[in-house]
N, C-alpha and C positions, 0 to 999 in steps of 0.2 A: 665185722664189717660184714656190709651185706653183699649179694652175687650180683648187682650192677656194678656196684664197687671195682670188684673182685674182676669183673668183663672187661669194664672200664680201662683198670691198671695193663691187662693181656693185649688189648687192643692197641693199645699208645705203644705197648713195649713190641709190636707189632708178635708177640709170642717167643721171644729174644730175649735171653738174660740182659738185664742193661748195665751189669758189669763185666763179664767175660765174652761177652756175644754167643756164646752156644745157645744156638735153635733150641727151641724144645721138642723139635720135630730128629733133631740129633740124638735127644734121649726119651723116647717116648713113653717107657714104662716109670720114669720119675716126673713126676710133672713138679714144675717149678713152684716159687712161694711169692706171694704178694708181700714184699719185706717194707718194714718202716724202715725208712731211714734213719731217722731220728727216734731210735727205742724208745717203746711206750715208757721206760724207767724213766727216761731223762726227758719228757714230756711230750714225747712223739705222739700223732692223731691219725685216725684214720681217716683223714682230709687226700683227697687221691693226688697233693700238690706235695706230700710229706711219702708218698709210697712209689714205689719200684718193682719190677718183676725180676726176681732172681733165683737162678739155678740153686738146686738143694747145696751144693757147696760153696756157692759164694755165699748165700744166706747163711750157712752155719759159719765159715770161718768169720765173717763179719763181726756175727751177734750184733751185741749192743754197743760194738766202737764208733768213734766218731772221728779218732784219731788214730795213727798210727808212726812209727820210726819210718824215715826217708833210708833205705841201705846207704847211699852215698854220702850225706850230710850227718847223718847221725841225729839229725835234726826231729822235733814231733811234727808231723801236719797233720792237716785237716785228710782225711777219705775223698775219695770222689762222691759226688753226689751226682747222683743223674739227675736231677731236677734240675741244678745250678750250673752243671760242667758240661761244656764239648765234652763225647769222648774223645775224638779225633785231635783233642788239644792237648790231652795226658795220657794218651796210649796210641801205639803202633801196633801191627799184624809183624811179626818175622816167621813166614810158614803156620805153624800151628799156635808159637807161640806169640804172646802179647808183653810188648816190651812199654815198660813206663816209661814217658819220655819229659816227663816235672817228676819234682819232689812229692805229688801227689800220685800223680801215675805212681811210682818205685814206689813208695808207701802201701798203696794199692793192691798193687801185682803181690806183692809179699805177703802183706797181712792174708789175704783174701787165695794164697797160693794157688794163683791162678795158673802156673806151667806146673804143676803136678804131672809128672809124667802121663796119668791116664787123661787128666784133661787135654794134654798138648796132642796125644793120640786122636781123641776123637774130636778134635778141632782139624786136624789132618787128614782123620776119614771123612769129614763133611766137605770138605774141599776136594778129595779126591774125587767123592760121589758127584761131583758138580756143584753141592752149595757155596753159598755165598754169607759173607759176615756183614752186616748193614752198619 
């Protein structure tokens, strides 16, 4: 993937993880990844319409997954797709926690472990320092 595409994806995301909304500035020593929403092994491409900016944790936990299980219904559902889905339709903040408000949101929160203790603490510290989540 070329540098211009990487820069475009970062600018479009405003240097914020498109999954958990942690800003790059909150973790300056851990660079964010350009993530293939649909993994290459599933036919994903380097087209910016197939890419998202993801923190290292969201990228690692998502891996090549396209679906997960909604913990409330037990149903297999699609994961959140930053190019197709509106974040606010699937998630909301409760302090430093992210709450899934749809089956897709709940499955994504669970699979990406968005509320692991350290990640919640990081978001709370960001808020206390006057940061905002977009």
